[in-house]
Structures are given as structure tokens and as C-alpha cells.
N, CA, C and O of each residue as an XYZ file, in Angstrom:
260
protein
N    -136.095    -93.286     97.524
C    -136.955    -92.197     96.876
C    -136.208    -90.875     96.827
O    -135.755    -90.181     97.736
N    -136.208    -90.732     95.571
C    -135.372    -89.400     95.448
C    -136.191    -88.121     95.519
O    -137.321    -88.147     95.030
N    -135.692    -86.893     96.133
C    -136.608    -85.816     96.524
C    -136.152    -84.568     95.529
O    -134.985    -84.212     95.371
N    -137.065    -84.104     95.028
C    -136.804    -82.646     94.368
C    -137.421    -81.654     95.085
O    -137.903    -81.779     96.211
N    -137.391    -80.555     94.334
C    -137.968    -79.328     94.532
C    -139.671    -79.553     94.345
O    -140.512    -78.965     95.024
N    -139.902    -80.336     93.490
C    -141.274    -80.219     93.055
C    -141.952    -81.783     94.095
O    -143.128    -82.124     93.962
N    -141.176    -82.392     94.864
C    -141.780    -83.392     95.617
C    -142.802    -83.052     96.455
O    -143.704    -83.876     96.611
N    -142.850    -81.886     97.090
C    -144.137    -81.544     97.862
C    -145.184    -81.102     97.060
O    -146.163    -80.648     97.653
N    -145.198    -81.135     95.714
C    -146.513    -80.860     94.958
C    -147.342    -82.476     94.566
O    -148.522    -82.699     94.295
N    -146.335    -83.271     94.661
C    -146.795    -84.503     94.164
C    -148.189    -85.000     94.796
O    -148.921    -85.671     94.069
N    -148.574    -84.724     96.040
C    -149.962    -85.337     96.365
C    -151.060    -84.030     95.526
O    -152.279    -84.156     95.416
N    -150.520    -83.228     95.187
C    -151.900    -82.252     94.383
C    -151.947    -82.754     92.971
O    -152.867    -82.291     92.297
N    -151.137    -83.610     92.384
C    -151.092    -84.056     91.152
C    -152.334    -84.785     90.730
O    -152.608    -85.648     91.564
N    -153.090    -84.749     89.838
C    -154.346    -85.793     89.273
C    -154.298    -85.977     87.831
O    -153.905    -85.137     87.022
N    -154.712    -87.093     87.590
C    -155.021    -87.318     86.378
C    -156.142    -86.454     85.874
O    -157.136    -86.174     86.543
N    -155.873    -85.988     84.452
C    -157.079    -84.971     84.122
C    -158.409    -85.440     84.093
O    -158.654    -86.576     83.688
N    -159.331    -84.639     84.502
C    -160.836    -84.956     84.535
C    -161.237    -84.942     83.080
O    -161.163    -83.918     82.401
N    -161.696    -86.192     82.582
C    -162.359    -85.949     81.142
C    -163.645    -85.127     81.111
O    -163.969    -84.608     80.043
N    -164.432    -84.960     82.238
C    -165.417    -84.303     82.244
C    -165.490    -82.649     82.340
O    -166.375    -81.886     81.951
N    -164.083    -82.348     83.080
C    -163.653    -80.927     83.465
C    -163.652    -80.125     82.391
O    -164.202    -79.028     82.489
N    -162.971    -80.564     81.036
C    -162.871    -79.451     79.853
C    -164.382    -79.386     79.574
O    -164.878    -78.274     79.753
N    -165.036    -80.163     79.255
C    -166.522    -79.968     78.783
C    -167.375    -78.808     79.725
O    -168.045    -77.905     79.222
N    -167.196    -79.041     81.270
C    -167.447    -78.248     82.301
C    -167.002    -76.963     82.294
O    -167.841    -76.090     82.514
N    -165.617    -76.575     82.047
C    -164.890    -75.444     81.765
C    -165.391    -74.872     80.615
O    -165.711    -73.688     80.710
N    -165.567    -75.528     79.341
C    -166.244    -74.949     78.147
C    -167.580    -74.497     78.382
O    -167.857    -73.371     77.968
N    -168.546    -75.229     79.027
C    -169.674    -74.471     79.317
C    -169.729    -73.450     80.134
O    -170.486    -72.527     79.835
N    -169.058    -73.388     81.174
C    -169.008    -72.294     82.034
C    -168.560    -71.056     81.276
O    -169.137    -69.971     81.329
N    -167.418    -71.342     80.529
C    -166.797    -70.089     79.632
C    -167.825    -69.436     78.834
O    -167.845    -68.212     78.703
N    -168.930    -70.440     78.139
C    -169.832    -70.082     77.427
C    -171.087    -69.108     78.159
O    -171.573    -68.087     77.671
N    -171.398    -69.666     79.296
C    -172.310    -68.839     80.232
C    -171.975    -67.831     80.849
O    -172.750    -66.874     80.827
N    -170.810    -67.740     81.535
C    -170.023    -66.543     81.928
C    -169.674    -65.582     81.128
O    -170.011    -64.419     81.350
N    -169.003    -65.912     80.163
C    -168.285    -65.101     79.402
C    -168.421    -64.863     77.879
O    -167.775    -63.996     77.290
N    -169.261    -65.653     77.311
C    -169.652    -65.766     76.127
C    -168.711    -66.305     75.160
O    -168.779    -66.050     73.958
N    -167.749    -67.125     75.743
C    -166.852    -67.798     74.912
C    -167.111    -69.003     74.299
O    -167.445    -69.942     75.021
N    -167.024    -69.158     73.133
C    -167.233    -70.481     72.598
C    -165.933    -71.550     72.458
O    -164.835    -71.291     71.965
N    -166.299    -72.581     72.929
C    -164.855    -73.737     72.917
C    -165.497    -74.765     71.964
O    -166.720    -74.905     71.993
N    -164.788    -75.442     71.176
C    -165.333    -76.322     70.102
C    -163.917    -77.208     70.246
O    -162.839    -76.719     69.907
N    -164.027    -78.465     70.746
C    -163.079    -79.667     70.633
C    -162.764    -80.131     69.448
O    -163.679    -80.043     68.629
N    -161.533    -80.713     68.978
C    -161.456    -81.174     67.804
C    -162.508    -82.296     67.191
O    -163.022    -82.333     66.074
N    -162.680    -83.421     68.591
C    -163.518    -84.432     68.536
C    -165.071    -83.984     67.956
O    -165.767    -84.624     67.169
N    -165.347    -82.797     68.548
C    -166.632    -81.999     68.347
C    -166.639    -81.799     66.726
O    -167.537    -82.181     65.977
N    -165.558    -81.183     66.385
C    -165.549    -80.717     64.896
C    -165.887    -81.727     64.050
O    -166.833    -81.587     63.275
N    -165.039    -83.043     64.104
C    -165.108    -83.896     63.180
C    -166.327    -84.714     63.439
O    -166.402    -85.736     62.758
N    -167.344    -84.473     64.317
C    -168.798    -85.210     64.507
C    -169.596    -84.324     63.715
O    -170.692    -84.800     63.419
N    -169.351    -83.116     63.266
C    -170.204    -82.329     62.884
C    -170.545    -82.556     61.279
O    -169.754    -83.139     60.538
N    -171.691    -82.078     60.874
C    -172.233    -82.378     59.718
C    -171.551    -81.274     58.630
O    -171.095    -80.257     59.152
N    -171.462    -81.378     57.365
C    -170.690    -80.658     56.308
C    -170.771    -79.347     56.649
O    -169.748    -78.712     56.904
N    -172.084    -78.752     56.695
C    -172.206    -77.133     56.614
C    -171.954    -76.578     58.087
O    -171.682    -75.397     58.304
N    -172.050    -77.373     58.897
C    -172.049    -76.966     60.473
C    -170.226    -76.786     60.422
O    -169.622    -75.764     60.748
N    -169.749    -77.776     60.039
C    -168.069    -77.841     60.178
C    -167.585    -76.686     59.227
O    -166.556    -76.073     59.510
N    -168.294    -76.392     58.136
C    -167.654    -75.549     57.145
C    -167.736    -74.004     57.651
O    -166.874    -73.142     57.475
N    -169.032    -73.858     58.350
C    -168.880    -72.577     58.823
C    -168.240    -72.310     60.277
O    -168.052    -71.121     60.534
N    -167.907    -73.168     61.185
C    -167.085    -72.892     62.113
C    -165.712    -72.607     61.530
O    -165.168    -71.526     61.757
N    -165.101    -73.599     60.742
C    -163.950    -73.549     59.938
C    -163.588    -71.979     59.389
O    -162.518    -71.373     59.451
N    -164.836    -71.579     58.855
C    -164.510    -70.261     57.890
C    -164.443    -69.065     59.087
O    -163.697    -68.089     59.002
N    -165.352    -69.320     60.208
C    -165.258    -68.114     61.295
C    -163.869    -68.199     61.927
O    -163.189    -67.182     62.065
N    -163.399    -69.531     62.351
C    -162.165    -69.494     62.987
C    -160.911    -69.177     62.055
O    -159.962    -68.566     62.546
N    -160.883    -69.614     60.607
C    -160.007    -68.769     59.531
C    -160.032    -67.480     59.573
O    -158.939    -66.945     59.761
N    -161.093    -66.693     59.437
C    -161.420    -65.468     59.614
C    -160.744    -64.888     60.751
O    -159.747    -64.183     60.595
N    -161.255    -65.157     61.939
C    -160.420    -64.603     63.177
C    -158.988    -64.834     63.454
O    -158.243    -63.900     63.750
N    -158.544    -66.182     63.355
C    -157.509    -66.539     63.706
C    -156.291    -66.702     62.374
O    -155.116    -66.930     62.662
N    -156.609    -66.599     61.352
C    -156.061    -67.010     60.164
C    -156.080    -68.883     59.854
O    -156.348    -69.844     60.575
N    -155.691    -68.752     58.560
C    -156.038    -70.389     58.157
C    -154.658    -71.362     59.098
O    -153.606    -70.918     59.558
N    -155.079    -72.472     59.115
C    -154.097    -73.419     59.509
C    -153.351    -74.039     58.829
O    -153.903    -74.270     57.754
N    -152.144    -74.536     58.886
C    -151.115    -75.033     58.171
C    -151.574    -76.449     57.832
O    -150.849    -77.191     57.170
């Protein structure tokens, strides 16, 4: 087994927690008023909801390519 300068961190590495992102997004909203919308949530939205969110994002961050 080869050793690198990162070998000591191997036990700390975990697969991403699928619920962790949702929990972090919820905490960001409750604690800081930050809204996080994941791409899969945007795809599941109805027409007007999605258009409104995209319009807000375009206004604040610029149009996507």
C-alpha cells in the first residue's frame, strides 16, 4: 500500500450524505435567510413557480449560458 501526505486523512473521508445538503439548505434558511434551490427541485416545479425563480436568479446573478 502506497502512502502519500493525504494518507492520514483517509479515515475522515466519507461518502456524501444525501440528506446533508437538504439539512444544510434548511439551516441556511432558518439561520441566515438564505434560500437554496437544487436543480432537481427546480425541474419538479410548476411553470409559474419555475419562471419566477429563474427570473429572480437571472436578475441577481445574470443569465445562464
